[in-house]
C-alpha positions as CSV (number, residue, x, y, z in Angstrom):
1,M,-45.5,-157.7,12.6
2,T,-49.1,-156.3,12.8
3,A,-49.5,-152.6,13.4
4,Q,-51.2,-151.4,16.5
5,S,-54.0,-148.8,16.7
6,S,-56.1,-147.3,19.4
7,D,-59.1,-147.5,17.0
8,P,-61.4,-150.3,18.4
9,D,-62.4,-151.4,14.9
10,F,-58.7,-151.8,13.7
11,S,-58.6,-155.6,14.1
12,A,-61.6,-156.0,11.8
13,R,-59.9,-154.1,9.1
14,E,-56.7,-156.2,9.0
15,F,-56.5,-160.0,8.5
16,T,-54.3,-162.7,7.1
17,A,-55.3,-165.1,4.3
18,T,-54.1,-167.1,1.3
19,V,-54.9,-166.5,-2.3
20,T,-56.9,-169.6,-3.6
21,D,-57.7,-168.7,-7.2
22,I,-57.4,-165.9,-9.8
23,R,-59.4,-165.3,-13.0
24,L,-59.3,-162.7,-15.7
25,E,-62.1,-160.2,-15.3
26,S,-61.5,-157.9,-18.3
27,R,-59.0,-156.7,-20.8
28,V,-59.5,-153.3,-22.6
29,G,-56.4,-152.2,-24.5
30,A,-53.5,-152.2,-22.0
31,T,-55.8,-152.2,-19.0
32,V,-56.3,-155.7,-17.5
33,R,-58.4,-156.4,-14.4
34,W,-58.2,-159.7,-12.4
35,Q,-60.4,-161.2,-9.7
36,M,-58.7,-163.0,-6.8
37,A,-60.3,-165.4,-4.3
38,L,-59.0,-165.7,-0.7
39,D,-59.4,-168.6,1.7
40,R,-60.9,-166.1,4.1
41,T,-61.6,-162.4,4.0
42,H,-62.9,-159.5,6.0
43,F,-63.7,-157.5,2.8
44,A,-67.4,-157.1,1.9
45,P,-68.9,-156.1,-1.5
46,G,-68.0,-152.4,-2.2
47,D,-65.0,-152.3,0.1
48,T,-61.5,-151.2,-1.0
49,G,-58.1,-151.6,0.5
50,S,-54.9,-153.5,-0.2
51,L,-53.3,-156.9,0.0
52,H,-49.7,-157.1,1.2
53,A,-47.3,-160.0,0.5
54,V,-43.6,-160.7,0.3
55,A,-42.0,-161.9,-2.9
56,R,-39.5,-164.8,-2.9
57,S,-36.7,-162.2,-3.2
58,G,-37.9,-160.6,0.1
59,T,-39.4,-157.6,-1.6
60,P,-42.7,-156.3,-0.2
61,I,-45.6,-156.3,-2.6
62,E,-48.7,-154.1,-2.2
63,V,-51.7,-154.8,-4.4
64,P,-54.6,-152.3,-4.3
65,I,-58.1,-153.8,-4.1
66,L,-60.2,-151.8,-6.6
67,E,-63.5,-153.3,-5.5
68,V,-65.0,-156.5,-4.0
69,I,-67.8,-158.3,-5.8
70,L,-70.1,-161.1,-4.8
71,D,-70.7,-163.5,-7.7
72,E,-73.9,-165.5,-8.5
73,S,-72.6,-168.5,-6.5
74,G,-72.1,-166.4,-3.4
75,D,-68.2,-166.2,-3.6
76,L,-66.4,-163.0,-2.9
77,W,-63.8,-161.9,-5.5
78,H,-61.2,-159.1,-4.9
79,V,-60.7,-157.0,-8.1
80,V,-57.1,-156.0,-8.8
81,E,-54.9,-154.9,-11.7
82,K,-52.0,-157.2,-10.8
83,P,-52.9,-160.6,-9.3
84,L,-50.9,-162.6,-6.8
85,A,-50.3,-166.3,-7.5
86,A,-52.6,-168.9,-5.9
87,G,-50.9,-170.1,-2.7
88,T,-49.6,-166.6,-1.8
89,D,-50.0,-165.7,1.9
90,I,-51.3,-162.1,2.3
91,L,-52.1,-159.5,4.9
92,G,-55.3,-157.7,3.9
93,R,-56.1,-154.1,4.9
94,I,-59.5,-152.6,4.4
95,T,-59.8,-148.9,3.9
96,R,-63.4,-148.9,2.6
């Protein structure tokens, strides 16, 4: 169920999508950063927020978006520390 808000811009900050691709961004010691692509997004470069999904076990998953980047081919990538598998349906929330 989608939360309701009296904020007129709320609907622009919450959306549904599907993860289409993941790629390793960097690995420094124990710190690993991934980039995830979505089939659609309301995030823009510089935005932050979170992606919400449900595991097969029914456990809710929240993945913080550290940043959003635009690559040289014009694709938006969502930078995370723990990626979701391609094909995962998500609810995105933008906090900026």
